[in-house]
N, C-alpha and C positions, 0 to 999 in steps of 0.2 A: 257707379261702382260702389260707393259707400252704402247706398240704400240696399243694393244687392247683397253686400257683405253682411249688413245688419240683419237682413231677412234670413240669411243662411244661419246666423247664430241663433236667431229666434226659433227657426225650424229645428235645428239640432238639439237645442235645450228642450223644446217641446217634446220631441221624440224620446229624449232621455227620460223625461218625467213620465210620459205615457208608458214607456217600457219598464218603469219601476227601477231604472238605474240611477235616478235621483229621487230621494224620498222626501215627503213632506217634512219641513223643518231643517233640511240640509242647507248649509250656507254656501252661497255661490261667490267665490272670491274673484273680484274683477281682474287682478293681475294674472291669476292662474288661467282664467278664461282667455285673456288677451294673449298669453303665451301659447296656449293650445291652438287658438285660431289664427295666430300670427297677425294680429291687428292691434290697433291702439285701444287703450282703456276707454277712450271717448266712444268708439264704435260699440264696445261691449256695454257701456252705460246706456247707449241708445236702445240696444236690444233689450236690456233689463227693464227700461221704462215701458217698452211695448208689452213685455211679459207681465208687468205689473198691471197695465191697463186691461189685460186679458184675465187678470186675477189668478195667474199661474204662480206668481211669486209675490212677496211683500218686500218693500224697501223700508228699512227701519233706520231712522236718523242715528248716526254715530255707531251703528252696528253692521250695516250692510244689507245684502240681498239674501233672502231665504226662500226656498220652495214653500209655497203656501200650504197650510195645514187645514184643509176644509173640514168642517164639522158635518158628520152624517145627519145629526139632528137639524142643522141648518138646511141641508138639502131637503129633508123631509118637509120642513116648514115652507120652503120655497115651492115645492111641488103642490103643497096644499093650497097656497095662495094662487098659484097658476091655475089650478083646477077651478077655483071660484071665478077668476077673471076670464079665463078662456071659454067657460061655458056660455057666458053672455056674448062674448065676442063672436063665437061660432054661430050662435043663434042669429045675431044681427047680420052676419055675413051671408048666411043661408037665405035670409029674407030679402036681401037686396043685391046679391051677387050678379054681375054682368058676365056675358060670355068672355069678354076681354080679361076680366079678373080671374075667371076660372082657367083660362089659357095660361095666364101668368103663373098660377100655382102649379099647373101641370108641368110647365117648363122647369119650375124650381124642383119639383119631385124628380124629374129626369136627371137634373144635376146632382141631386142627392144620391140617386142610384149609381151614377157613374163614379162618384167619390167612394161609395161603399165598395163597389166592385174592384176599384183600383187599389184598395188598401190604404187610402189616404185618411188616417184616423183623425188628425186635426181638422182636415177639410170637411169630413163627413159630419163631425160634431158641430162645426160652425154652420153648415148648411141645414142640418136637422133642426138646430135651434132657430135659425133665421126663417124657417118656414112659418113659425108662429108670429114672429115679428112682422113678416111680410103680410100676413093676413091683416094685422092692425093697420099697417101702412096703406093697404088697399082700401080699407074702410075710411081712410083719411083721418084717423085718430092718432096724431103724433104723440100725445101724452101716453096713451096705452102702449104704443110701439116702444117708447123709451122705457116705460115701466117693465115691459116684458124683456127687453134687451138687458136691463140691469139684473132682473131676477134670474135670467138664463145664465148670465156671466157669473153670478154668485155660486152656481154649482157646476160651472164648466169643468173645473179640475176633477171633481168627483166623477163626472160623466166621462171625461177623457180617460181616467185611470181605471174605471170599473165597468164601462160598457163594452161588451164583446162585439165582435164583428157580426155575429148572428143576431144579437139584439138590435144592432144598428140597422140591419136588413129588415128586421121586423118593424122598426120605427118607420122606415121608408115605405114599406107596404101599407102600414096603418095611415100614413099621410095620404097615400093614393086612395084609400077607401074613404077617407074624410072628404077629399076633393070630389069624389064620385057622388057622395051624398049631397054636397054643396051644389054641384051641378044640377042635381034633380030638384033642388029647393026643399029637400027634406030636412027641415031644421031639427026635429026631434032626433032623427037618426044621426045627424052630424054631431049634435051635442053629446049624444051617448057615446059615439065613437071617439070623440075628443077626450072625454072624461076617462074612458077605458084606456086610451092611448097613453095619457099622462100617468095614470096609475101603473100601467104596464112598464113604462120606461123606468120608473123608480124601483118597482119590484124586481126588474131584471138586472139592476146594477149588482155586480158581484162584490158586495160590500165585505164579504168575509174572505176575499181573494188573498192568497198567501203573499205576504210581503217578505222580501229578502232580509237577511239579518243586518243589524246596524253595522257590523264589521264590513259588509260588502259595500255599504254606502261610503264608509270612511276610506275605503280603498280607492274611491273615485277622486281623491284629493287632487290628483294630477289631471283629471278629466280625460284620461287616456281612453276610457270606454265610450266617449262620445263619437 
């Protein structure tokens, strides 16, 4: 029951952040959250730890929990590094991919599609990012998988907040095209598609999306909007 309750809090706060009902920099008060969800502060704290691990919030000693304030410049740098790393990863994958590995990626792409179509924003972001990590894992390169996982998590909040459902659908389609090229062993096409895909993901982020006023965030002090 405790795990289920903790996950409920994590999901509720994630949705509030994605829907712009909790802005970057807003403080999350443990007691108010506990009162809203009707749970102990211990369970709230567990949920906040999970959100920190996902880089959606930051926990500051003696100050408390705050919704993370991701830098657009940081996101641009992350995507630049990913393009360099994943070009070589894609090339290696195309040169040695087995039918079983291709099948695994196709199954993953199907899971992405289901998440996009169901409107599961947190789920689709996780699956779309995991596609890249999965490729590294299938290559047997745990170091690369860990690097990509960290890079992807560093811009997860920006992606959650600024990627539209349409753009997520495009990403899913692009993953399918990449797998198709990998299945044919066409390394050059797969690398080109991967580079185009990563560039497109960043360019499609709605970074100028309208943000609600500060007053509307302050009105969430009771968390009634969750």
